[in-house]
N, C-alpha and C positions, 0 to 999 in steps of 0.2 A: 272864893275864885278857883274851879277846878283847873288844874294845869299836870297830866300825867306824867310831862317831861320832868317837872319840877319834882313829884314824887318818886320819880322812880331814881332819879336824882340821891334824894336826900335819904330815901329806904335803904338804897343800897350801898350807900356810901363805904358802910364798914365791910363787906362783901367785895370789893372790886378788887383787890389782892390776888384775891384766887384764881380771879379770871382776864386781868389785863395788865399781867406782869409789864406788857411790851410796850405800855400807852401810860401817859399819864392822867391825873384826873379832871386837871384843867382840861384837858384836849375832851374828855369827855365830854366835861358842863360845856364846853365852847360849841361841840356839836348838837349838845341836847336843847341848849337855851339862846345861846344868842347868834349861832350861824344861821342865818335867814334865806340867803342866794343859795338854790337849790343846786346847781351845775356845784357850787363850791361846796356843799353839804355831801353830794355825792364824791368828790375826790376826797375830802377828810374822811370820809365813811370807809372807802379803801385806803386810805392811809392809817387809819386806828385798826383796820382788820388785819394788813399787813404787820402793823406793829405787835399786836395782840400774839399772831402765830408765829413772829421772828424770833422773838426768845424762846419757843420751845427747842427741846432738844436735837427733834426733827425739822429745823428751820429749813433744808430745804426742801424738805416734803410741802410744807405749808406754803414758799415761794410759789411753786409748780399749782397748789388748789387756788390760792389767789390770783395766778394767772386767768385762769379760769373766771374769776371774781370780778376780772375787768373789762370779760366783754362786753357785757350789756352797759356799762360807763364809756366802753368807747365806739361804741355805734351807734351816732345819733339818729340813724334813720328808724331806731326801733321806737324812737320817743313818741312820735305818733301813734304809736298801734296798742303801746303797753301801759301797765302802771309800770311806776319806779320798783324794783326789787335789791337795789344796791342798801340805799339809804332803809329801807322793811328791814333787810337783815339784821343790820346793825341795831336798829330799834328792838326787833323781834329779840335779838341776843340780849340784850340790858333788860327788856320785860321780861324773860327767861331768867336771869339772875332773881332778879324780886320774886317771882313765883318758886323757884327752887329751894331758896333761903326762909322762903317767909310762910309760903302753902306746902310745898312737899315736905320738906325735911321735917318741920316740927308737927304738922299736923297728921302725916300718915306715915313718917317714918321712913317712908321713900323717897331718896334724892337722885339726881343727875351728878356723874361723876362730870366735874369742870372742861377737861378734855374731850369728853363726849358730845359735851353741850356748845363746845367751838366748833365741834363740826357740823353739829345738827344746826345748830342755831344760825352760824356766819354763813352757811352754803348750801342751806336747803333748797336754796333757789335759781343755784347760778344754771342750770338746765335751759334757763327760761327762755333765750334766745331763738333755740332749737325749735321751742314749741310755736315760737311765732314767727318762724322763717318764713313758712307760706304766707301769712299776712302780709309781711312786706311787698310779696308776689301779685299780691290780691289785685291790685290795680291793672297787672297786665294781662291776668287771666279775664278780670271783669271787660276789659276793652273786648277782648275777643269775643265773649259773652254776646258784648254788646252790637257789633259787626254781624255776628251770626242773626241776631234777634231783628237787626235793621235790613239784613238781606231775606228774612223770612225764609230763612232755610230750617228746616227740624233736625237736631242733634242734637246731643245730650252736650250740657254745659260742662266747659273743660278746669277743672282745678289742680292745684300742684301737690304736690306729697312728698314729704321729708322721712326719710325712713333711715332710723342708723343701722349699722354693720359693724357686728363685731362688737359692741361696746362692752357685752358680758361675757367676753373669752380672756379670761384671767393667764397667769402664767403657770407654769408646773400641771395644765391642765383642768385647774380648777376654775369654776364657773361662778359667778355672780349669782344667779338666781338660786343655785342649791344651797348657798352661806345665806341670803336672805331668807329663803323658805326654811331653813332648821332656825334661824333666829325666830321669826314668824310665828311657827308652831313651839317655841318655847314660851312664846308669850301669850299663847291662849288663843291665838288668833287665826280664823278662818278663810285665809285669804290665801289662793293661788298664784303664786310672783310672775311665775314665766306664762300662765293663763291670761294675767291682766294683760301683761306688756304685748302677748300675741294679735291682744282683741283692741288692743292701743293701734298697732300696725297696718290690722286690717281696716280699722276705720279710719285711717290717716292724720287724724289728731293727737298729736305729741304731746304726752304728760309729762311738764318739768318735772316732778317731782320723780320719776323714774331715771328720767334723763339726768337730771342729779345728780341721782343715788349711784348709778352706774358708771358715771363721769368720776365720779371722786375714786370711787372702789377700784376704776381702772389704773386712774393715775399713782393711787399711793400703794397698791400692787408693785407695779412697777418699780417704784423708788424700793420696796422692801427686797424685791427680787434682786434690786441692784446692791443692797448693802447688808443683805442677807440671805442669798443665795441659796443656802439649804434648809432656810427657815426654821431654822431653831427657836424653840419657845419651852417654857419651862424652865426659866431663870437663866437657859445661855441666852446668848446674846450672841451678834456679829458687830464686829466696832469698825469704823472708818473715821477716824479725828474727830474722837468725841460726841459720834452722834450711834444711838444704840436704837435696834432694831429688833427685839424680842417679839416674836411671832404671837405670842401671846396676848399681846395689846392689838396687835391686827385682827387676831377671832374675836377678841373680848368688845374692844372699846371702839375701832372701826367699823368691822362687821354690825355693832349696834347702833350707832349713828347712822350709816350707811341704810340700814333696814328702818330707820325711823322715816328718815327722808324717801325712801323708796314710797310708802304708806300715805305721808302726808298730804298729799294730794287728790288719791283717791277718792272717788264717788260714795257718797253716801251707803249706796247699796251692799258695798264690799265687808259692811261692819254692820248686816242686819243678823249676824246669829253668834256675831262675838265683838264687843267694842273695845277701846284701848284701855285698861286698867292700869295705875299709875301703880299700885303694887306688884306689877307684872314686867311690864315697860314704861318705867319711868320718863325715859328717853323719848320715845314715841308719843307719851301723852305731854311730857313739856313742850315739844316742838307742834303738836297739834293746837293745845290752848293759846300757844305764845302768837302762832300764827293766827289763828281765827280774831285773836282780843286785838291784833296788832292792826286799825284803821286808820288810826290818824296822821295826817300831815304823808299823808301817801298821793301825788300829783297825778293825774292823768290826762287821757283827752277831752275828758267830760269834765274836770274839774282840776285846772292847771295849780292851786294851788292846795290841793287836798284839804280835809279837813281841820280844821285848828285842833292842836292841843290843849286848848280850855276847852274844848268840850267832851272830855273824858276825863279820868280819875279812876284812881283801882286804891281797894282797902281790904284789909280783911279783918271781919269784927265775927266774934261768937263761932269760930272756927268754919265760918263762910267767907268765900271767896266774891265779894263783891264789886263788879266792872259797870260802873257810868258813866254812860254813850250818850250825849245828848246828839243824839241824829233821829234821822226817819223809822217811822216805827215798821214799815220794810226792811231796810240797812238793819235794824235793831232784829227782827225776827231770823233773817237771813245767818247772823252771828249766832243766837242761841238754837236755831235748827243742827247749823253745821258741828256746836259743840255737845248737843243730845243725841245727835245721833250715831257720832263716831267714838266719846268718850264715856265711861263710867265718872259724872262728875255730879251729883247731886249737890255739892257744897259750893257750886259755882254759881252765882246770880248776876245775872244781867238786865240792869235797870237805867 
């Protein structure tokens, strides 16, 4: 019988210590296998994420990032409108550990640093509340538009537009778009980060990937500025009570993880000229693949229970990643199309 949660628990057992120093394996097993109540599972996911991040030397940094992750969990008004993203983040993270260790590392020679994967895997959707904020106000707008229709008055429909201001402006005159764009060029991607953002603002439709990326980069930049105001790098560091803030880690690991988050929800047209190649952009590849495949146990308005983990499984056979999904043909096609449109992934099979 298939059960992808059991597979992931068994297959990642020897690798977990590299990624989850802050929580024990019993907690992971409880989350994956035994915890069935959704609200308890959300809280357990938050607790595990906080535990994973709390043991890192930059524990204060991760405390603030985890606070961003708590927003969706704490706003019950989001529940009728959106799919869960808190439990999804932890399931994606655990799936990514499996893919990183069993697929990327041995088969392609490219793998993702655990620190980068913590940032990208656990926090790629923290901006989702901003994306759906206008949806919470949708009933109010709909009521006004209905009154207009009832009165038979010709006028454009009204709608609410949420526009973030200043999120890309970092300290020391730096700009997130410049840092992300440099990384995208290094990855061989032909995506104009600033232009995609401007198009998003003009459309009034917020992309949670962009907001998640900019928010994390903004908060982490603030912490680096506090503990390393001279932004020293190349082996130098600023020390405040056993916390080390070497700028080289910001420029490599943090920017890479945030760049991966920035592009993970972009439309497929953005990858028409160049797709994400694991050999050039392993963290972006791992995030996109994990996010596409993690479709089980995601409650939504249409499906309050989500699709059972027993309808999914995963394995590697003869250098092929084989993902079993006992779901409708349309949903399966959607996963295939998203992977094939954005990733160089001929050796990923969905069946």
